[in-house]
Every structure is written in C-alpha cells, then in structure tokens.
C-alpha positions as CSV (number, residue, x, y, z in Angstrom):
1,M,6.9,-146.9,-32.1
2,G,3.9,-146.1,-34.3
3,K,3.0,-147.3,-37.8
4,T,4.1,-143.9,-39.3
5,F,7.5,-144.2,-37.8
6,V,7.9,-147.8,-39.0
7,A,6.9,-146.7,-42.5
8,L,9.4,-143.8,-42.4
9,A,12.2,-146.1,-41.2
10,I,11.5,-148.5,-44.0
11,A,11.4,-145.7,-46.6
12,Y,14.6,-144.2,-45.3
13,S,16.4,-147.5,-45.4
14,V,15.3,-148.1,-49.0
15,A,16.2,-144.6,-50.0
16,V,19.7,-144.6,-48.6
17,R,20.5,-148.1,-50.1
18,S,19.0,-147.6,-53.6
19,P,20.6,-145.1,-56.1
20,R,17.8,-145.9,-58.6
21,G,15.4,-143.2,-57.5
22,P,13.4,-141.9,-54.6
23,A,11.3,-143.8,-52.1
24,I,7.8,-142.5,-52.8
25,I,5.6,-142.5,-49.8
26,M,1.9,-142.2,-50.7
27,V,-0.1,-140.6,-48.0
28,P,-3.7,-139.2,-47.8
29,A,-3.7,-135.6,-49.0
30,N,-5.1,-134.3,-45.7
31,L,-2.2,-135.9,-43.8
32,V,0.8,-134.7,-45.8
33,D,1.6,-132.0,-43.3
34,K,1.4,-134.5,-40.4
35,W,3.8,-136.9,-42.2
36,E,6.2,-134.0,-42.8
37,Q,6.2,-133.2,-39.1
38,D,6.6,-136.9,-38.2
39,F,9.5,-137.2,-40.6
40,E,11.3,-134.2,-39.0
41,A,10.7,-135.9,-35.6
42,F,11.9,-139.2,-36.9
43,C,15.2,-137.6,-38.1
44,E,15.7,-135.8,-34.8
45,L,14.9,-138.9,-32.7
46,Y,16.5,-141.8,-34.7
47,L,19.1,-140.4,-37.0
48,E,22.3,-139.2,-35.3
49,D,23.4,-135.7,-36.6
50,R,20.8,-135.6,-39.4
51,R,17.9,-133.3,-40.0
52,A,15.0,-133.3,-42.5
53,V,15.2,-130.6,-45.1
54,K,12.4,-130.0,-47.6
55,L,13.1,-129.1,-51.2
56,G,12.2,-125.5,-51.9
57,T,12.5,-124.3,-48.4
58,V,16.3,-124.1,-48.0
59,T,19.4,-123.2,-50.1
60,Q,21.2,-125.6,-52.4
61,N,24.1,-125.6,-49.9
62,V,21.8,-126.8,-47.1
63,L,20.3,-129.5,-49.4
64,R,23.7,-130.8,-50.3
65,A,25.0,-130.8,-46.7
66,K,26.0,-134.3,-45.4
67,T,23.7,-133.8,-42.4
68,S,20.6,-133.1,-44.5
69,V,18.0,-135.8,-45.2
70,R,16.3,-134.3,-48.3
71,Y,12.7,-134.8,-49.1
72,G,10.0,-133.3,-51.3
73,V,6.2,-133.2,-51.4
74,A,4.2,-133.8,-54.6
75,R,0.5,-133.0,-54.4
76,H,-0.1,-133.7,-58.1
77,S,1.3,-136.1,-60.7
78,V,3.1,-133.3,-62.5
79,E,4.9,-132.3,-59.3
80,L,5.9,-135.9,-58.8
81,M,7.4,-136.1,-62.2
82,K,9.3,-132.8,-61.7
83,T,10.5,-133.8,-58.3
84,A,11.4,-137.4,-59.1
85,G,13.2,-136.4,-62.3
86,R,15.8,-134.2,-60.7
87,S,19.5,-134.6,-61.6
88,S,21.5,-137.2,-59.5
89,E,23.3,-134.3,-57.8
90,N,20.0,-132.9,-56.6
91,A,18.1,-136.1,-56.3
92,L,15.8,-136.6,-53.4
93,P,15.8,-139.8,-51.5
94,S,12.2,-139.5,-50.4
95,I,9.1,-137.9,-51.8
96,F,5.7,-137.7,-50.0
97,L,3.0,-138.1,-52.6
98,A,-0.5,-136.8,-51.7
99,Q,-3.1,-139.4,-52.6
100,G,-6.8,-138.4,-53.1
101,R,-8.2,-135.0,-52.3
C-alpha cells in the first residue's frame, strides 16, 4: 500500500468518526486530479459497497445515498469556505484542498 492510500485511509477514518467537520486533505495543486482518482480506487478496493462521489457531479439523491462516500475539491480558500460550510445534511466528510499553484 502506498503513502497516498495510507493518507486516504486515515482521512476516511477521521471523517466517518468525527461529526465536527470535514477531513481536509491538502495536496499539491498539480496532483489534485491524481488524488481524486486514487480516492475512487481506494473506495472500490477497500470499502465494501461504497463509491466515491464528487460534489457537483451527481444529483442530491446520489450524494445522500448510503453507498456514497462524498467529497469535494477546493482549489482556492473561497471554495474551501463554501464547501466546508455546507449544512449538516449535505456536509462532506472529505475535501481535497489544492495547495500552491
């Protein structure tokens, strides 16, 4: 298992155990897409009957489904505040935050 998958496992564990807010995963801006792909693979490989769903790419019904592992991507601080400040019903357990340029 690689470092990315270990970090994703830790973030997922924290996110599902903590109702306080999302687990924010800071990644280099040029690797956000790779981390998204790795998160999808992580969910398929290690989480039974669960799949990664990205905010803004699916319907609200899919986001709320019990099989969905919701996440968002913030490329700027304003996006982070909007994404992290969602209502508890639509809260995201994980957010990938792009760091740098």
